[in-house]
Residue, then its C-alpha position, 0 to 999 in steps of 0.5 A: m788714199k781711197i777715191i770713189s766716183w759714182n753717178v748717183n742719178g739724183i743725189r736726193a733719190c740716192a740718199q733715200k737708197g743708202l747713199l749716206d750709209f755707203y759713204t760712212q762705211q767706205d769713208p773715202d778720202i775723195f768722193c766724187l758724184q755726178e748727175t747730182k741734179a741739185h743745187p746745194g741750196q735745195l738740199e739738207p745740210e747732211l747732203v751738202n757736207l756729208n759727215g761734215r766734209t768739205s764739199y765743192w759743187s758745180a750745178a747746171f744753170r738748168k735746175g734738176y739737170s746734170g751737176t757734179a760734187t766732190f767731197l774731201k776728207e782733207d781740203c784741196l789746195q785749189q778748186n775750179y768748176g770748168i775748163g773755160i768753155r762756157k757752153f760746157d761749164t754752164e752745164g755743171r759738168f766739172v769739179v776740179t780739185k788740186h791736191k799735193g802731187f796731182t789734180v782730180f777732174n770730177v766730170y760728168f761727160p755729155n750723153g749724146s743719145a737724145r738727138e743729133e745736136r747733143h751728139l755733136f755737142k758731145q763730140d765737141f766736148l770730147k775733142r776740146f776737153t782732151k786738148y785741154l788735158k793734153k796741155l796739162i800732161d805735157s806740162g808735167e802735171e799728174v792728173i786723175v780724170l774720173g766720172d761718168y764718161n758716157v763711153a764704153h771702150k772695148e767689146h768686153d765693156v758692154y753686154d752685146p758689142v754687135k747690137l750696141s755698135r750703132v748706139s750712142g756711147f759705143l759708136p766707133e768714133e767714141r771708142e776711137w776717141l777713148d783710144y786717143f784719150l788713153s794715148i795722151g798719157f792716161y791709164d784706165t785703172f780698172r783695166e790695169f788690174h783686170p785686163d780681160k775680166e768680163g761682165q764688169f759693168s757700171w751702168w744698167s738701163y732702168r727702162e730695160n730692167a737690165r741689172k737683173t740679167n747684167r745687161g750693162w755697160r762699163i762707162d764709169y772710169i777712174c783714169a790716171t796719168k803714168g806718174l800716179m799708176d805705181k801708187v795705185s794698189s787696187a781698182q774695182v767696180l762695186q757692182d753690188q752697190h745699189g742706189s742708182d742706175h750706175c754703181p760706184v767705181i773705186i781705187e786705192m792709192e799709196l801716197 
């Protein structure tokens, strides 16, 4: 089974830069997009159901903002679009699909850099979402949480840890949250296979033209619970794939 996550920074824009070719070439079983910036009714059918696949969309009430979508080769057992907290769910940040043996949370985590209000919103999101997930894990459920976390974890996950230590996305409290998130039962699949590899980033600022010099951040993750980790056979960051200011991340599993 191949699972891919990609923040496309606008599905219509990404579609003009090779999204469909990438999808056809990779042929993933589960394909999760974040920051789609679109309602399905605004899109051509070929984007709503890539290659005829079943799709589930969560769009923000505010048009042109946020949004997540999950495309499945085989339909899921159940789906929903939030965690029951209105201020988060109305921003289109979740598509949750239940499969045989595990549940996938496709999530676009908030960005807290715009202003103090959004920083506090993000911290509340991290706290309450983790509490929600802990209940699932404690009940014995196997979970995958993938998407744009908007948090880099360790020093080798950013191009300049000293400079960025006071920047949203790499603040001490955010890194501590990710420590706690992993401690409740999650594994960062990429780091399980590449614990010390440097320069493996998934986002580069357009404004700084940072991709050319690889001044990036690794903020896109596929994290899985312990019962799934012995089934994960590989994990990669597809840095050579263009089309967004993020690149896709991928795992393969033997189920």
